[in-house]
MARPATOR-305906 format. One record per residue: residue in three letters; x, y, z of N, C-alpha, C in turn; residue number from 1. Coordinates in nm, 4 decimals, padded with zeros to 6 digits. Layout:
REM MARPATOR-305906
aa | nx | ny | nz | cax | cay | caz | cx | cy | cz | i
ALA | X | Y | Z | X | Y | Z | X | Y | Z | NUM
...
//
This chain:
REM MARPATOR-305906
aa | nx | ny | nz | cax | cay | caz | cx | cy | cz | i
MET | 00.0843 | -00.1176 | 00.0000 | 00.0000 | 00.0000 | 00.0000 | 00.0885 | 00.1235 | 00.0000 | 1
SER | 00.0577 | 00.2155 | -00.0888 | 00.1323 | 00.3416 | -00.0914 | 00.0774 | 00.4340 | 00.0174 | 2
LYS | 00.1492 | 00.5392 | 00.0433 | 00.1064 | 00.6339 | 00.1459 | -00.0249 | 00.6990 | 00.1064 | 3
VAL | -00.1101 | 00.7164 | 00.2039 | -00.2382 | 00.7823 | 00.1840 | -00.2155 | 00.9311 | 00.2036 | 4
ALA | -00.2380 | 01.0087 | 00.0974 | -00.2070 | 01.1521 | 00.1015 | -00.3301 | 01.2413 | 00.0930 | 5
THR | -00.4443 | 01.1871 | 00.0469 | -00.5629 | 01.2709 | 00.0292 | -00.6834 | 01.2058 | 00.0969 | 6
MET | -00.7851 | 01.2854 | 00.1195 | -00.9089 | 01.2328 | 00.1775 | -00.9710 | 01.1296 | 00.0838 | 7
GLU | -00.9608 | 01.1505 | -00.0463 | -01.0135 | 01.0527 | -00.1420 | -00.9431 | 00.9179 | -00.1264 | 8
GLU | -00.8106 | 00.9216 | -00.1116 | -00.7345 | 00.7970 | -00.0936 | -00.7708 | 00.7300 | 00.0388 | 9
LEU | -00.7891 | 00.8100 | 00.1425 | -00.8302 | 00.7541 | 00.2718 | -00.9660 | 00.6870 | 00.2587 | 10
PHE | -01.0578 | 00.7515 | 00.1895 | -01.1913 | 00.6965 | 00.1684 | -01.1849 | 00.5629 | 00.0947 | 11
ILE | -01.1043 | 00.5553 | -00.0101 | -01.0891 | 00.4302 | -00.0861 | -01.0313 | 00.3208 | 00.0038 | 12
GLU | -00.9327 | 00.3542 | 00.0854 | -00.8741 | 00.2558 | 00.1771 | -00.9782 | 00.2058 | 00.2772 | 13
GLU | -01.0629 | 00.2958 | 00.3251 | -01.1698 | 00.2547 | 00.4172 | -01.2670 | 00.1602 | 00.3481 | 14
LEU | -01.3016 | 00.1921 | 00.2239 | -01.3911 | 00.1046 | 00.1476 | -01.3291 | -00.0336 | 00.1291 | 15
ARG | -01.2002 | -00.0368 | 00.0989 | -01.1320 | -00.1650 | 00.0795 | -01.1312 | -00.2469 | 00.2082 | 16
ASP | -01.1089 | -00.1799 | 00.3195 | -01.1105 | -00.2481 | 00.4487 | -01.2490 | -00.3055 | 00.4773 | 17
LEU | -01.3527 | -00.2245 | 00.4569 | -01.4891 | -00.2706 | 00.4793 | -01.5255 | -00.3856 | 00.3857 | 18
TYR | -01.4848 | -00.3736 | 00.2610 | -01.5158 | -00.4770 | 00.1620 | -01.4555 | -00.6115 | 00.2037 | 19
ASP | -01.3294 | -00.6101 | 00.2435 | -01.2668 | -00.7352 | 00.2866 | -01.3290 | -00.7856 | 00.4162 | 20
ALA | -01.3569 | -00.6951 | 00.5089 | -01.4184 | -00.7357 | 00.6360 | -01.5528 | -00.8047 | 00.6099 | 21
GLU | -01.6355 | -00.7442 | 00.5255 | -01.7670 | -00.8030 | 00.4968 | -01.7534 | -00.9350 | 00.4207 | 22
THR | -01.6575 | -00.9426 | 00.3307 | -01.6357 | -01.0671 | 00.2565 | -01.5932 | -01.1793 | 00.3517 | 23
GLN | -01.5044 | -01.1472 | 00.4443 | -01.4645 | -01.2468 | 00.5445 | -01.5859 | -01.2905 | 00.6267 | 24
LEU | -01.6695 | -01.1942 | 00.6616 | -01.7851 | -01.2241 | 00.7453 | -01.8865 | -01.3135 | 00.6732 | 25
THR | -01.8985 | -01.3004 | 00.5414 | -01.9920 | -01.3884 | 00.4688 | -01.9491 | -01.5340 | 00.4790 | 26
LYS | -01.8205 | -01.5580 | 00.5018 | -01.7712 | -01.6951 | 00.5195 | -01.7827 | -01.7401 | 00.6648 | 27
ALA | -01.7735 | -01.6461 | 00.7586 | -01.7754 | -01.6797 | 00.9008 | -01.9167 | -01.6989 | 00.9555 | 28
LEU | -02.0133 | -01.6215 | 00.9077 | -02.1485 | -01.6281 | 00.9636 | -02.2140 | -01.7654 | 00.9526 | 29
PRO | -02.1998 | -01.8386 | 00.8416 | -02.2583 | -01.9727 | 00.8390 | -02.1988 | -02.0647 | 00.9468 | 30
LYS | -02.0698 | -02.0495 | 00.9755 | -02.0068 | -02.1298 | 01.0805 | -02.0606 | -02.0902 | 01.2178 | 31
MET | -02.0795 | -01.9608 | 01.2383 | -02.1344 | -01.9132 | 01.3654 | -02.2771 | -01.9632 | 01.3833 | 32
SER | -02.3536 | -01.9590 | 01.2767 | -02.4905 | -02.0073 | 01.2804 | -02.4948 | -02.1554 | 01.3157 | 33
GLN | -02.4086 | -02.2313 | 01.2534 | -02.4032 | -02.3757 | 01.2789 | -02.3606 | -02.4048 | 01.4224 | 34
ALA | -02.2748 | -02.3226 | 01.4793 | -02.2250 | -02.3443 | 01.6153 | -02.3243 | -02.3009 | 01.7224 | 35
ALA | -02.4211 | -02.2156 | 01.6861 | -02.5173 | -02.1646 | 01.7838 | -02.6065 | -02.2762 | 01.8355 | 36
VAL | -02.6356 | -02.2717 | 01.9638 | -02.7242 | -02.3694 | 02.0268 | -02.8690 | -02.3205 | 02.0184 | 37
SER | -02.8903 | -02.1926 | 02.0440 | -03.0228 | -02.1327 | 02.0432 | -03.0730 | -02.1128 | 01.9004 | 38
ASP | -03.1977 | -02.1518 | 01.8773 | -03.2588 | -02.1290 | 01.7460 | -03.2674 | -01.9803 | 01.7139 | 39
GLU | -03.2964 | -01.8992 | 01.8154 | -03.3063 | -01.7545 | 01.7939 | -03.1724 | -01.6957 | 01.7509 | 40
LEU | -03.0642 | -01.7404 | 01.8137 | -02.9322 | -01.6902 | 01.7773 | -02.8940 | -01.7389 | 01.6379 | 41
ARG | -02.9257 | -01.8633 | 01.6080 | -02.8990 | -01.9172 | 01.4749 | -02.9724 | -01.8334 | 01.3693 | 42
ASP | -03.0991 | -01.8022 | 01.3964 | -03.1777 | -01.7197 | 01.3038 | -03.1166 | -01.5806 | 01.2878 | 43
ALA | -03.0679 | -01.5232 | 01.3969 | -03.0068 | -01.3901 | 01.3907 | -02.8831 | -01.3926 | 01.3009 | 44
PHE | -02.8013 | -01.4961 | 01.3139 | -02.6822 | -01.5068 | 01.2298 | -02.7209 | -01.5271 | 01.0836 | 45
GLU | -02.8232 | -01.6074 | 01.0581 | -02.8665 | -01.6303 | 00.9204 | -02.9241 | -01.5028 | 00.8592 | 46
ASP | -03.0012 | -01.4280 | 00.9386 | -03.0546 | -01.3006 | 00.8895 | -02.9406 | -01.2033 | 00.8595 | 47
HIS | -02.8414 | -01.2002 | 00.9473 | -02.7310 | -01.1071 | 00.9274 | -02.6460 | -01.1459 | 00.8060 | 48
LEU | -02.6403 | -01.2731 | 00.7740 | -02.5696 | -01.3146 | 00.6535 | -02.6330 | -01.2484 | 00.5307 | 49
GLY | -02.7650 | -01.2497 | 00.5230 | -02.8331 | -01.1836 | 00.4112 | -02.8030 | -01.0351 | 00.4075 | 50
GLN | -02.8040 | -00.9701 | 00.5233 | -02.7698 | -00.8273 | 00.5298 | -02.6261 | -00.8048 | 00.4831 | 51
THR | -02.5360 | -00.8898 | 00.5278 | -02.3944 | -00.8747 | 00.4937 | -02.3738 | -00.8881 | 00.3438 | 52
GLU | -02.4419 | -00.9827 | 00.2819 | -02.4329 | -00.9970 | 00.1369 | -02.4826 | -00.8707 | 00.0663 | 53
ASN | -02.5896 | -00.8098 | 00.1185 | -02.6391 | -00.6839 | 00.0625 | -02.5389 | -00.5706 | 00.0840 | 54
GLN | -02.4721 | -00.5717 | 00.1975 | -02.3721 | -00.4688 | 00.2264 | -02.2534 | -00.4797 | 00.1311 | 55
VAL | -02.2147 | -00.6016 | 00.0969 | -02.1085 | -00.6211 | -00.0020 | -02.1509 | -00.5601 | -00.1357 | 56
GLU | -02.2753 | -00.5821 | -00.1746 | -02.3261 | -00.5253 | -00.3002 | -02.3276 | -00.3725 | -00.2946 | 57
ARG | -02.3645 | -00.3153 | -00.1806 | -02.3618 | -00.1692 | -00.1671 | -02.2199 | -00.1164 | -00.1830 | 58
LEU | -02.1249 | -00.1856 | -00.1211 | -01.9850 | -00.1429 | -00.1334 | -01.9394 | -00.1488 | -00.2787 | 59
LYS | -01.9816 | -00.2515 | -00.3515 | -01.9476 | -00.2602 | -00.4936 | -02.0029 | -00.1399 | -00.5693 | 60
ARG | -02.1248 | -00.0972 | -00.5355 | -02.1840 | 00.0202 | -00.6017 | -02.1037 | 00.1459 | -00.5705 | 61
ILE | -02.0563 | 00.1572 | -00.4475 | -01.9767 | 00.2749 | -00.4116 | -01.8441 | 00.2737 | -00.4864 | 62
PHE | -01.7820 | 00.1563 | -00.4983 | -01.6592 | 00.1467 | -00.5772 | -01.6849 | 00.1960 | -00.7201 | 63
GLU | -01.7977 | 00.1561 | -00.7796 | -01.8324 | 00.2033 | -00.9141 | -01.8452 | 00.3556 | -00.9171 | 64
LEU | -01.9107 | 00.4110 | -00.8155 | -01.9307 | 00.5566 | -00.8089 | -01.7991 | 00.6331 | -00.8084 | 65
VAL | -01.6969 | 00.5751 | -00.7453 | -01.5684 | 00.6455 | -00.7345 | -01.4678 | 00.5972 | -00.8380 | 66
GLY | -01.5122 | 00.5108 | -00.9301 | -01.4268 | 00.4667 | -01.0399 | -01.3161 | 00.3711 | -00.9985 | 67
GLU | -01.3412 | 00.2915 | -00.8968 | -01.2420 | 00.1937 | -00.8485 | -01.2975 | 00.0529 | -00.8629 | 68
LYS | -01.2071 | -00.0435 | -00.8712 | -01.2474 | -00.1838 | -00.8730 | -01.2809 | -00.2274 | -00.7306 | 69
PRO | -01.3852 | -00.3097 | -00.7158 | -01.4210 | -00.3570 | -00.5814 | -01.3230 | -00.4646 | -00.5342 | 70
THR | -01.2206 | -00.4190 | -00.4703 | -01.1227 | -00.5112 | -00.4140 | -01.1053 | -00.4788 | -00.2672 | 71
GLY | -01.0615 | -00.5767 | -00.1961 | -01.0372 | -00.5559 | -00.0545 | -00.8899 | -00.5526 | -00.0243 | 72
ARG | -00.8589 | -00.4867 | 00.0815 | -00.7253 | -00.4898 | 00.1383 | -00.7438 | -00.5738 | 00.2628 | 73
LYS | -00.6570 | -00.6695 | 00.2865 | -00.6755 | -00.7628 | 00.3964 | -00.7069 | -00.6893 | 00.5261 | 74
CYS | -00.8234 | -00.7174 | 00.5804 | -00.8659 | -00.6558 | 00.7051 | -00.8207 | -00.7459 | 00.8194 | 75
ALA | -00.7052 | -00.7136 | 00.8736 | -00.6475 | -00.7946 | 00.9812 | -00.7356 | -00.7922 | 01.1058 | 76
ALA | -00.8013 | -00.6797 | 01.1310 | -00.8874 | -00.6699 | 01.2489 | -01.0014 | -00.7714 | 01.2409 | 77
MET | -01.0676 | -00.7793 | 01.1254 | -01.1781 | -00.8738 | 01.1111 | -01.1264 | -01.0176 | 01.1192 | 78
ALA | -01.0113 | -01.0439 | 01.0580 | -00.9540 | -01.1788 | 01.0661 | -00.9301 | -01.2167 | 01.2115 | 79
GLY | -00.8797 | -01.1229 | 01.2905 | -00.8556 | -01.1497 | 01.4324 | -00.9839 | -01.1713 | 01.5103 | 80
LEU | -01.0852 | -01.0905 | 01.4831 | -01.2130 | -01.1068 | 01.5526 | -01.2783 | -01.2409 | 01.5183 | 81
ILE | -01.2711 | -01.2782 | 01.3928 | -01.3280 | -01.4074 | 01.3517 | -01.2500 | -01.5218 | 01.4164 | 82
LYS | -01.1196 | -01.5104 | 01.4214 | -01.0370 | -01.6138 | 01.4845 | -01.0730 | -01.6295 | 01.6318 | 83
GLU | -01.0933 | -01.5177 | 01.7011 | -01.1333 | -01.5244 | 01.8418 | -01.2653 | -01.5992 | 01.8564 | 84
GLY | -01.3606 | -01.5706 | 01.7695 | -01.4889 | -01.6401 | 01.7734 | -01.4742 | -01.7887 | 01.7472 | 85
ASP | -01.3912 | -01.8244 | 01.6506 | -01.3659 | -01.9660 | 01.6202 | -01.3045 | -02.0379 | 01.7403 | 86
GLU | -01.2090 | -01.9730 | 01.8044 | -01.1435 | -02.0336 | 01.9210 | -01.2417 | -02.0522 | 02.0354 | 87
MET | -01.3312 | -01.9550 | 02.0555 | -01.4305 | -01.9671 | 02.1612 | -01.5217 | -02.0868 | 02.1353 | 88
VAL | -01.5606 | -02.1069 | 02.0099 | -01.6467 | -02.2208 | 01.9755 | -01.5738 | -02.3518 | 02.0020 | 89
SER | -01.4499 | -02.3614 | 01.9594 | -01.3766 | -02.4870 | 01.9776 | -01.3432 | -02.5136 | 02.1235 | 90
ASP | -01.3420 | -02.4087 | 02.2064 | -01.3089 | -02.4248 | 02.3477 | -01.4314 | -02.4341 | 02.4379 | 91
SER | -01.5500 | -02.4520 | 02.3798 | -01.6716 | -02.4586 | 02.4617 | -01.7609 | -02.5727 | 02.4152 | 92
ASP | -01.8440 | -02.6173 | 02.5076 | -01.9432 | -02.7200 | 02.4763 | -02.0672 | -02.6544 | 02.4166 | 93
GLU | -02.1543 | -02.7359 | 02.3590 | -02.2777 | -02.6858 | 02.2987 | -02.3793 | -02.6546 | 02.4078 | 94
THR | -02.3606 | -02.5392 | 02.4717 | -02.4489 | -02.4937 | 02.5787 | -02.4764 | -02.3450 | 02.5603 | 95
ALA | -02.5551 | -02.2913 | 02.6531 | -02.5821 | -02.1479 | 02.6516 | -02.4546 | -02.0667 | 02.6720 | 96
VAL | -02.3554 | -02.1254 | 02.7359 | -02.2280 | -02.0557 | 02.7534 | -02.1649 | -02.0290 | 02.6162 | 97
ARG | -02.1713 | -02.1264 | 02.5272 | -02.1207 | -02.1055 | 02.3914 | -02.1964 | -01.9917 | 02.3236 | 98
ASP | -02.3293 | -01.9933 | 02.3363 | -02.4087 | -01.8876 | 02.2747 | -02.3739 | -01.7508 | 02.3324 | 99
ALA | -02.3529 | -01.7429 | 02.4635 | -02.3133 | -01.6155 | 02.5251 | -02.1794 | -01.5697 | 02.4669 | 100
GLY | -02.0876 | -01.6630 | 02.4478 | -01.9585 | -01.6301 | 02.3874 | -01.9714 | -01.5893 | 02.2419 | 101
LEU | -02.0609 | -01.6559 | 02.1691 | -02.0849 | -01.6192 | 02.0288 | -02.1443 | -01.4790 | 02.0179 | 102
ILE | -02.2344 | -01.4459 | 02.1092 | -02.2920 | -01.3111 | 02.1079 | -02.1828 | -01.2088 | 02.1353 | 103
ALA | -02.0980 | -01.2356 | 02.2335 | -01.9890 | -01.1423 | 02.2647 | -01.8970 | -01.1250 | 02.1442 | 104
ALA | -01.8626 | -01.2355 | 02.0791 | -01.7755 | -01.2294 | 01.9610 | -01.8436 | -01.1531 | 01.8483 | 105
ALA | -01.9723 | -01.1795 | 01.8272 | -02.0461 | -01.1121 | 01.7196 | -02.0597 | -00.9625 | 01.7478 | 106
GLN | -02.0760 | -00.9258 | 01.8738 | -02.0884 | -00.7830 | 01.9041 | -01.9558 | -00.7104 | 01.8857 | 107
LYS | -01.8445 | -00.7778 | 01.9089 | -01.7146 | -00.7167 | 01.8778 | -01.7068 | -00.6872 | 01.7283 | 108
VAL | -01.7528 | -00.7808 | 01.6476 | -01.7557 | -00.7616 | 01.5019 | -01.8464 | -00.6437 | 01.4662 | 109
GLU | -01.9659 | -00.6406 | 01.5248 | -02.0606 | -00.5330 | 01.4952 | -02.0028 | -00.3966 | 01.5314 | 110
HIS | -01.9369 | -00.3885 | 01.6449 | -01.8809 | -00.2597 | 01.6868 | -01.7693 | -00.2161 | 01.5929 | 111
TYR | -01.6912 | -00.3097 | 01.5439 | -01.5880 | -00.2766 | 01.4451 | -01.6535 | -00.2223 | 01.3177 | 112
GLU | -01.7582 | -00.2907 | 01.2731 | -01.8266 | -00.2488 | 01.1506 | -01.8961 | -00.1136 | 01.1685 | 113
ILE | -01.9571 | -00.0914 | 01.2836 | -02.0219 | 00.0366 | 01.3112 | -01.9184 | 00.1485 | 01.3014 | 114
SER | -01.8027 | 00.1276 | 01.3595 | -01.6962 | 00.2260 | 01.3532 | -01.6514 | 00.2497 | 01.2088 | 115
GLY | -01.6319 | 00.1422 | 01.1349 | -01.5866 | 00.1532 | 00.9958 | -01.6868 | 00.2240 | 00.9069 | 116
TYR | -01.8135 | 00.1847 | 00.9166 | -01.9158 | 00.2488 | 00.8342 | -01.9368 | 00.3941 | 00.8749 | 117
GLY | -01.9305 | 00.4215 | 01.0044 | -01.9472 | 00.5592 | 01.0499 | -01.8376 | 00.6503 | 00.9970 | 118
SER | -01.7140 | 00.6049 | 01.0047 | -01.6025 | 00.6848 | 00.9539 | -01.6112 | 00.7034 | 00.8031 | 119
ALA | -01.6390 | 00.5960 | 00.7315 | -01.6480 | 00.6050 | 00.5851 | -01.7620 | 00.6973 | 00.5438 | 120
ARG | -01.8739 | 00.6898 | 00.6136 | -01.9873 | 00.7779 | 00.5807 | -01.9497 | 00.9241 | 00.6028 | 121
THR | -01.8832 | 00.9519 | 00.7143 | -01.8394 | 01.0888 | 00.7430 | -01.7457 | 01.1396 | 00.6342 | 122
HIS | -01.6534 | 01.0550 | 00.5912 | -01.5590 | 01.0969 | 00.4872 | -01.6292 | 01.1146 | 00.3526 | 123
ALA | -01.7284 | 01.0311 | 00.3240 | -01.8065 | 01.0486 | 00.2016 | -01.8816 | 01.1822 | 00.2059 | 124
GLN | -01.9309 | 01.2200 | 00.3238 | -01.9987 | 01.3496 | 00.3404 | -01.9029 | 01.4636 | 00.3097 | 125
ILE | -01.7848 | 01.4568 | 00.3675 | -01.6840 | 01.5606 | 00.3466 | -01.6499 | 01.5730 | 00.1984 | 126
LEU | -01.6461 | 01.4581 | 00.1296 | -01.6121 | 01.4570 | -00.0127 | -01.7310 | 01.4930 | -00.1027 | 127
GLY | -01.8484 | 01.5093 | -00.0428 | -01.9668 | 01.5476 | -00.1203 | -02.0273 | 01.4347 | -00.2012 | 128
ASN | -02.0024 | 01.3101 | -00.1628 | -02.0562 | 01.1950 | -00.2353 | -02.1856 | 01.1502 | -00.1665 | 129
ASP | -02.2947 | 01.2156 | -00.2032 | -02.4230 | 01.1923 | -00.1368 | -02.4734 | 01.0494 | -00.1503 | 130
GLU | -02.4519 | 00.9884 | -00.2661 | -02.4990 | 00.8503 | -00.2855 | -02.4201 | 00.7549 | -00.1960 | 131
ALA | -02.2903 | 00.7747 | -00.1829 | -02.2103 | 00.6917 | -00.0919 | -02.2546 | 00.7135 | 00.0521 | 132
VAL | -02.2855 | 00.8382 | 00.0873 | -02.3352 | 00.8680 | 00.2227 | -02.4620 | 00.7880 | 00.2489 | 133
ARG | -02.5529 | 00.7875 | 00.1528 | -02.6801 | 00.7151 | 00.1678 | -02.6568 | 00.5650 | 00.1830 | 134
LEU | -02.5746 | 00.5084 | 00.0951 | -02.5495 | 00.3632 | 00.0982 | -02.4766 | 00.3213 | 00.2261 | 135
LEU | -02.3760 | 00.3976 | 00.2643 | -02.3023 | 00.3659 | 00.3872 | -02.3909 | 00.3837 | 00.5099 | 136
GLY | -02.4773 | 00.4848 | 00.5072 | -02.5707 | 00.5061 | 00.6173 | -02.6684 | 00.3912 | 00.6332 | 137
GLN | -02.7113 | 00.3352 | 00.5218 | -02.8019 | 00.2199 | 00.5258 | -02.7332 | 00.1012 | 00.5924 | 138
SER | -02.6082 | 00.0752 | 00.5550 | -02.5338 | -00.0352 | 00.6165 | -02.5063 | -00.0070 | 00.7640 | 139
LEU | -02.4745 | 00.1178 | 00.7962 | -02.4499 | 00.1554 | 00.9354 | -02.5735 | 00.1292 | 01.0207 | 140
LEU | -02.6888 | 00.1661 | 00.9718 | -02.8130 | 00.1424 | 01.0449 | -02.8355 | -00.0076 | 01.0670 | 141
GLU | -02.8119 | -00.0878 | 00.9646 | -02.8287 | -00.2330 | 00.9783 | -02.7340 | -00.2895 | 01.0839 | 142
GLU | -02.6107 | -00.2410 | 01.0864 | -02.5143 | -00.2906 | 01.1855 | -02.5596 | -00.2558 | 01.3269 | 143
LYS | -02.6110 | -00.1363 | 01.3446 | -02.6609 | -00.0957 | 01.4763 | -02.7811 | -00.1802 | 01.5175 | 144
GLU | -02.8690 | -00.2080 | 01.4224 | -02.9863 | -00.2922 | 01.4509 | -02.9441 | -00.4338 | 01.4883 | 145
THR | -02.8440 | -00.4876 | 01.4190 | -02.7949 | -00.6216 | 01.4519 | -02.7343 | -00.6237 | 01.5904 | 146
ASP | -02.6573 | -00.5224 | 01.6247 | -02.5998 | -00.5127 | 01.7583 | -02.7093 | -00.5125 | 01.8642 | 147
GLU | -02.8154 | -00.4355 | 01.8410 | -02.9261 | -00.4295 | 01.9358 | -02.9978 | -00.5645 | 01.9451 | 148
ARG | -03.0144 | -00.6318 | 01.8332 | -03.0795 | -00.7643 | 01.8349 | -02.9969 | -00.8627 | 01.9173 | 149
LEU | -02.8654 | -00.8573 | 01.9025 | -02.7786 | -00.9456 | 01.9812 | -02.7890 | -00.9132 | 02.1297 | 150
THR | -02.7974 | -00.7857 | 02.1625 | -02.8133 | -00.7457 | 02.3025 | -02.9439 | -00.8005 | 02.3582 | 151
GLN | -03.0511 | -00.7888 | 02.2812 | -03.1808 | -00.8402 | 02.3263 | -03.1770 | -00.9909 | 02.3469 | 152
LEU | -03.1117 | -01.0637 | 02.2570 | -03.0987 | -01.2085 | 02.2740 | -03.0203 | -01.2420 | 02.4001 | 153
ALA | -02.9128 | -01.1685 | 02.4222 | -02.8299 | -01.1940 | 02.5403 | -02.9112 | -01.1735 | 02.6677 | 154
TYR | -02.9818 | -01.0623 | 02.6756 | -03.0592 | -01.0330 | 02.7956 | -03.1896 | -01.1090 | 02.8019 | 155
GLY | -03.2365 | -01.1610 | 02.6893 | -03.3611 | -01.2371 | 02.6894 | -03.3508 | -01.3610 | 02.7752 | 156
THR | -03.2635 | -01.4520 | 02.7405 | -03.2469 | -01.5743 | 02.8200 | -03.1052 | -01.6295 | 02.8156 | 157
ILE | -03.0337 | -01.5999 | 02.7096 | -02.9071 | -01.6691 | 02.6868 | -02.8056 | -01.6436 | 02.7980 | 158
ASN | -02.7811 | -01.5183 | 02.8350 | -02.6827 | -01.4910 | 02.9397 | -02.7270 | -01.5456 | 03.0753 | 159
ALA | -02.8569 | -01.5347 | 03.1061 | -02.9070 | -01.5879 | 03.2333 | -02.8894 | -01.7398 | 03.2377 | 160
GLU | -02.9214 | -01.8055 | 03.1275 | -02.9046 | -01.9509 | 03.1219 | -02.7566 | -01.9884 | 03.1331 | 161
ALA | -02.6707 | -01.9132 | 03.0651 | -02.5266 | -01.9398 | 03.0729 | -02.4750 | -01.9180 | 03.2140 | 162
ALA | -02.5248 | -01.8159 | 03.2825 | -02.4806 | -01.7871 | 03.4188 | -02.5228 | -01.8961 | 03.5168 | 163
SER | -02.6281 | -01.9692 | 03.4827 | -02.6751 | -02.0742 | 03.5725 | -02.6000 | -02.2063 | 03.5540 | 164
MET | -02.5145 | -02.2144 | 03.4538 | -02.4399 | -02.3382 | 03.4263 | -02.3278 | -02.3566 | 03.5287 | 165
THR | -02.3107 | -02.4795 | 03.5739 | -02.1983 | -02.5122 | 03.6614 | -02.0948 | -02.5893 | 03.5806 | 166
SER | -01.9745 | -02.5972 | 03.6323 | -01.8664 | -02.6621 | 03.5580 | -01.8899 | -02.8109 | 03.5368 | 167
ASP | -01.9777 | -02.8722 | 03.6157 | -02.0060 | -03.0150 | 03.5975 | -02.1265 | -03.0401 | 03.5068 | 168
GLY | -02.1749 | -02.9346 | 03.4409 | -02.2859 | -02.9498 | 03.3473 | -02.4220 | -02.9294 | 03.4087 | 169
GLY | -02.4287 | -02.9085 | 03.5393 | -02.5559 | -02.8850 | 03.6063 | -02.5950 | -02.7389 | 03.5993 | 170
THR | -02.6998 | -02.7063 | 03.6730 | -02.7430 | -02.5671 | 03.6791 | -02.7584 | -02.5248 | 03.8241 | 171
ARG | -02.7492 | -02.3955 | 03.8459 | -02.7709 | -02.3392 | 03.9783 | -02.8644 | -02.2212 | 03.9625 | 172
PHE | -02.9286 | -02.1837 | 04.0707 | -03.0186 | -02.0695 | 04.0668 | -02.9366 | -01.9416 | 04.0571 | 173
THR | -02.9781 | -01.8533 | 03.9687 | -02.9164 | -01.7214 | 03.9603 | -03.0261 | -01.6173 | 03.9523 | 174
ARG | -02.9915 | -01.4960 | 03.9840 | -03.0869 | -01.3864 | 03.9716 | -03.1089 | -01.3548 | 03.8239 | 175
PRO | -03.2247 | -01.3016 | 03.7912 | -03.2464 | -01.2579 | 03.6523 | -03.1434 | -01.1523 | 03.6133 | 176
ALA | -03.1128 | -01.1451 | 03.4860 | -03.0124 | -01.0510 | 03.4370 | -03.0547 | -00.9063 | 03.4592 | 177
ARG | -03.1819 | -00.8763 | 03.4456 | -03.2322 | -00.7406 | 03.4636 | -03.3495 | -00.7431 | 03.5602 | 178
PRO | -03.3264 | -00.7117 | 03.6878 | -03.4396 | -00.7100 | 03.7814 | -03.5386 | -00.6009 | 03.7414 | 179
THR | -03.6624 | -00.6261 | 03.7687 | -03.7655 | -00.5285 | 03.7347 | -03.8245 | -00.4694 | 03.8611 | 180
ARG | -03.8776 | -00.3516 | 03.8492 | -03.9462 | -00.2869 | 03.9606 | -04.0966 | -00.3019 | 03.9348 | 181
GLY | -04.1678 | -00.3191 | 04.0409 | -04.3109 | -00.3309 | 04.0267 | -04.3753 | -00.3422 | 04.1630 | 182
PRO | -04.5075 | -00.3585 | 04.1664 | -04.5779 | -00.3688 | 04.2933 | -04.5217 | -00.4858 | 04.3759 | 183
GLY | -04.4947 | -00.4597 | 04.4999 | -04.4498 | -00.5657 | 04.5901 | -04.3014 | -00.5936 | 04.5851 | 184
LEU | -04.2274 | -00.5304 | 04.4943 | -04.0843 | -00.5524 | 04.4871 | -04.0121 | -00.4400 | 04.5602 | 185
ASN | -03.9255 | -00.4749 | 04.6515 | -03.8483 | -00.3756 | 04.7219 | -03.7037 | -00.3914 | 04.6777 | 186
LEU | -03.6646 | -00.3102 | 04.5808 | -03.5293 | -00.3196 | 04.5269 | -03.4410 | -00.2048 | 04.5757 | 187
GLY | -03.4672 | -00.1561 | 04.6907 | -03.3771 | -00.0545 | 04.7456 | -03.4459 | 00.0724 | 04.7519 | 188
//
């Protein structure tokens, strides 16, 4: 890679990073889906695969808009995040603990993508590329929605179930992840 000297070059480098990250993710999501124990988590990964494929297509359109070939520059960050997720799967049994770990790994990916799309969108704005701003904003919104869906799954039952697991495969009583206030509850 040559030195990045202009905002246009920085923008292209960001697009290349996102393109490779999303391409890597299209290969990783089916494995994550297969490793998930919860049907809801499996469905979330499968839904996100479809979104990711659409995001790759949006990136290709942006490359066309700026007169560049849709190529990626190896996104080492995404490779590392995917590797961490793979290691967590291989180091865990098929339980809610695995699903809690998969959610944590997936949210690290989402936060990376949110950061990448947010920066690229801002730079597209500065460069006056309204169509790129629109397309990147659409992907950014989807990434935020996926992050929120993963949070809801975690707090729904998965983290509570994982917290109740004992090392011998049994379960123990734990408090709910989010206590609620209501009539008859004295929470302080």
